[in-house]
N, C-alpha and C positions, 0 to 999 in steps of 0.2 A: 411316324405319327400314328398313334392309335386313337381311334374315335369309337367309343362304345356305341353299340346300336341303340338308337332312340335318344341319344344325348346330342342335341344339336348345338348346345352352348349358346343359344340366342333365340331370336324370334323364328328363325328358319333352321331346320335340321342341317342345312348346307352352309351355314355361316362359316364353317371351318374352311370351305373351298374359296371363299371370297378373296382372300389375299392372293391366292394363286390366279384367280380369274383377273384380278386387277393387274397383276404382273404380266400376264399373257396378253392383255388388251393392247400392249405395245407392239405385238407382233404384226407385221404387215401382210399376214396371210392367215388362212383359216386354221383353227385348232379346235380340239374337242376332248373333253374328259373321256377316258377310256376305262376298261376293266371294271372292277367292282363298284367304284363310285358311279360309273355310267349306269349300271343296273339300278342303283338307288335313286339317281336322278330321274330315271324313267318311271320308277314306282312312286316317287315323291316322298320317300321315307328312307331312313337309314336302317338297313336290315341286319347288318353285322359289323364287326370290327374291321377297320381299314388301317393298313400299316404304311401305305404310300399313296401318292397321287400320280397316276399314269395319264399322260396327255398325248393324243395322236396328232401328228402333223404330217403333211404329205412330203414324201421324199423329194419331189421336184421343187419344194419350197425350202430345202435345207439351208441353202446359202443365205436366204433372207432371215431364217430362224437364227442361224449362227451369228450373223452380223447384229441383229437386234438384241439378242441376249448378251453378247459380249459388250455391246455399247452400254447396256444397263448394269454391267458389273458382275454378270454370272460367270462362274467357271464351268467349263463343259468337258465331259469325258465320254468317250465312246466305249461301248462294250465289244471287245474283240476276243472271241473264243473264251468267254467267261472272265476276261481281265478288263479292268478299267484303264484306259489310256487317254492321254490328253487329246482333245479334238481341236486341231488348229484351223479348221475350216475347209480341209480337203474334202472332196466329194466322197460320200459314203455310199457304197454299193452293197448289195446282198452278198453274204448273209448278215452283214452288220445292219442292225435295225433299231438299236437302243442307245440312247444318250442320256447321261445323268447330268442335271444342271443344278448348281448350288449357288446360293448367295454368300459371298465371302465376308459380308459386313455384319455377321452375327444374326441376321434374320433366319429363323428356322424354316426356310423354304427349300425344299428339295423336290425336284421334278424328275420323273422318268419319262423322257420323250421317246415315243414309239414312232418310227418312220413308216407311214402307210404308203402302199402302192396305189396308183391310180392316175387320173388325169382330170381335166376340168369338168368332165361330165360323170365319171364313174369312180367308185372305190373298188379296189381289187384285193382279193385275199392273197396275202403274201405267200402262203404255203401252196396255193393252187390258183395261179392268176386267171385261169379260165372262169373262176367263180367271181362274179362281180355284182355290184349293187349301185343303182343310181345314187349320186351323192345327195340328192334331195330326200332320199329315204334312209341313207346311211348316217346322215348328220342331223341331229335334232337339237332343240333348245329347250331348257327347263323353264318353269314358271319364274325362276329367279334370274333368267337371262343367261344361264351358263350353257355353252354348247357341249354336247356329249354325243358319243357314238350310239347308234340305235341298238336295242337289246339283242336283236338277231345277229348283228355283226359281232358284238361282244361275245355272245354265246358260241358263235362259230369258232372263235379263237380258243375259248375255254374248253370246247369239246375235245380238243386234241390232248389236253393234260388231265382233266377230270380230277383235280385235287379236291380235298374236302370243301374248300371255299368255292370252287367252280360248281360243284354239285349243289351247294347252298344257293348260289346265284341262279342256277337253272331252275331249281324248285321254286324260288321266289318269283321269277319272271313268268313261268309257264302259265299261270292262270290269267295273266294280263296281256299275253301275246295275242294280237288280232289275227284273223285268218290269213291275211296276205303275208305278214312277216313269219308266221308259223310255217306256212307252206314253203316259203323261200328257204328257211333254215332246214326244214326236213329234206328238201330236195338237195341242198348243198351238202348236208351231212351224208345222205345216201350215196351221193356221187363219190364221196371219199371213203366211206366205210358202210357197206350195206348191212352190217351187223351191229352198228353202233347202238349202245343200250338206251340212248335218248330217243331213238326213232319211234318206238311204240307210243311214247308220251306225246309225240307231236302230231299224231293222227287226228283228223277232224273229230 
């Protein structure tokens, strides 16, 4: 799915996400839009093209996610060493953290489910579990009622790859980051890489 920046296709720039949100409403557990779409939900505008919809769910909820999506007719494939393999509901453990969900009935819905680490109180960074964030701060809700991951959490993931779209998302978010999330992101980044090129931009 490609959505041009600034083209919402309706009254809201996020109308394109509504079919996904409606499908995910059937899940009996929390979920949140992740990656680039989460950045745009935070900013309240579409800042760049998007080619997929990433959704974060907690690893400890995976059985409920599998059961609910299969009951709704979705086909599910796990990503194992870069390969797509059928996910039959067996428990997925690290390093497996990505599942592709598709509707087989012709609907153009394709989700990339990202398994998040954490518990009832805290979100934890998959690549360094000692880095955590209270879920009340890691999970936000847009004005359209769409749950999404907070920008500092999204940017922490993006900081490890720094692809062109990650740099665009960082630049778009930076002016709108409040002091507390900015400080949290700076400290988390510094603990991983004291020479990370984003660090000077996160100074107060």
